C-alpha positions in Angstrom: 107.1 109.9 109.8 103.5 111.2 108.9 104.8 115.2 110.1 107.3 115.0 107.2 104.5 114.3 104.3 102.6 117.7 106.6 106.0 119.7 106.6 106.0 118.9 102.8 102.3 119.3 102.1 103.2 122.7 103.4 105.8 123.3 101.5 104.0 122.2 98.1 100.9 124.9 98.7 103.3 127.7 99.2 104.6 126.0 95.6 101.8 126.2 94.3 101.4 129.5 95.7 104.3 131.7 94.6 104.5 129.9 90.6 101.3 132.3 91.1 99.0 130.1 90.2 94.9 131.7 91.4 92.2 129.4 92.6 91.0 128.7 89.2 93.6 126.9 87.7 94.5 125.4 91.2 90.6 124.5 90.7 90.5 123.3 86.9 93.5 121.1 88.0 91.7 119.6 90.8 89.0 119.0 88.7 90.9 117.4 85.7 92.1 114.7 88.6 88.4 113.5 90.3 86.6 113.9 86.4 89.5 110.1 85.4 87.4 107.0 85.9 90.1 105.1 88.9 89.6 101.5 89.5 90.3 100.6 92.9 93.2 102.9 93.7 94.5 104.3 97.3 95.4 108.4 97.0 91.6 108.8 95.5 91.1 111.8 97.0 91.8 115.4 96.8 92.0 118.7 98.9 90.9 121.7 97.0 90.8 123.4 99.7 95.0 122.9 99.5 94.9 122.8 95.6 96.7 119.6 95.9 96.2 117.1 93.5 98.0 113.4 93.6 99.4 112.6 90.5 100.2 108.6 91.2 97.4 106.1 92.4 98.8 102.7 93.8 97.2 99.4 92.8 97.9 95.7 95.0 98.6 92.4 93.3 98.9 89.6 95.2 101.2 86.5 93.3 101.3 82.7 94.6 105.0 82.0 94.2 104.9 78.3 96.4 102.6 77.6 99.3 104.7 79.8 102.3 106.3 82.5 99.7 104.0 84.8 98.3 105.0 88.2 96.5 103.2 91.8 97.1 102.9 93.3 94.5 102.6 97.7 94.6 102.4 99.0 90.6 101.9 103.3 90.8 100.1 105.0 87.8 102.0 108.2 87.4 99.8 110.4 85.3 102.2 112.2 82.3 104.5 115.0 82.9 105.0 113.4 86.7 107.9 111.1 87.8 107.9 109.4 91.7 110.7 109.1 92.8 112.9 105.5 93.9 113.4 104.6 96.6 117.1 105.5 96.8 117.6 109.4 97.3 121.4 111.1 97.0 121.3 113.1 99.9 119.6 116.9 99.9 117.4 115.5 97.3 113.4 114.6 97.5 112.1 111.9 99.7 112.3 108.6 98.2 109.6 106.1 98.0 109.4 104.2 101.7 106.7 101.7 102.1 106.2 100.7 105.8 104.6 97.1 106.1 102.7 96.3 109.8 104.8 93.5 112.1 103.0 90.8 111.9 103.2 87.1 113.5 101.1 85.8 111.0 104.4 86.5 108.1 107.7 87.4 107.7 109.5 89.9 105.1 112.0 88.4 102.6 114.2 90.9 102.4 113.7 94.9 101.1 111.1 96.2 98.7 112.8 95.5 95.1 112.5 98.5 92.3 112.3 98.2 88.8 115.4 99.7 86.6 113.5 102.9 86.1 115.8 106.3 84.9 118.5 107.6 85.9 118.5 111.9 84.7 119.3 114.8 85.5 116.1 116.6 88.3 116.5 120.2 87.3 113.8 120.5 90.0 117.1 119.2 92.8 120.0 119.8 90.0 121.0 116.7 90.2 120.8 113.2 88.5 118.3 110.7 90.0 116.1 107.9 89.2 113.6 108.2 88.7 110.3 106.3 87.3 107.9 107.5 84.6 104.2 106.5 83.8 104.4 103.6 85.4 106.8 101.7 88.2 106.2 97.7 89.6 107.4 97.7 93.4 107.4 94.3 95.2 108.0 92.7 98.4 108.9 88.5 99.4 106.9 87.7 102.4 107.2 83.8 103.6 103.8 83.2 105.4 103.2 81.7 108.5 99.0 81.1 109.1 96.0 81.4 106.6 93.7 83.9 105.2 95.0 87.3 107.0 95.8 90.5 105.5 98.5 92.6 105.8 98.1 96.3 105.7 101.1 99.2 104.8 101.6 102.8 103.9 103.6 104.5 100.9 105.2 107.3 101.3 106.8 108.8 98.5 107.2 113.2 96.2 106.0 112.8 92.5 107.5 115.9 90.6 107.3 117.3 87.0 109.0 120.1 85.9 108.0 123.0 88.1 106.5 121.3 91.1 107.7 118.8 93.8 103.6 117.2 95.8 104.2 114.6 98.2 101.9 112.0 98.7 101.0 108.4 101.1 98.7 105.8 100.7 97.2 102.4 102.6 97.8 99.7 100.9 95.7 96.3 101.7 96.5 92.7 100.7 94.9 89.7 100.8 96.6 85.9 101.5 
């Protein structure tokens, strides 16, 4: 999956170049991103050499439902003008949001990651109707714990777009149980 991310980063870089963005406008975008204050983020680094910004910041929470059942919550804070795609997208569309959790004997996943309703609209970049999220998106994964006091580690792969470009993102997440 990291190869897909690299290919998409190259695509985003080429897209920026095709749009005629010069290095000064890219530096301004990166500078604006860096000036925002962020509390616990996964994706806070920006690659200024490629002119890539990261319009989605991820936050995590754990909600204890019972002695053995927990809810892992992943919240995406999405910059204005950008939207994040759902976990389910049409063929030949954008990359979906994907959650990958490390296998462990400490817990088991219950079902799949759920997501909010979002909005389904016609996407001008892919010229199709696609479910996406603006401003904020909440994803939840139920787990059943088998032991106590451990860490769950996972990865998130996603694509965020505005009306003129798409950016792929990748982040690590961790949950303390």
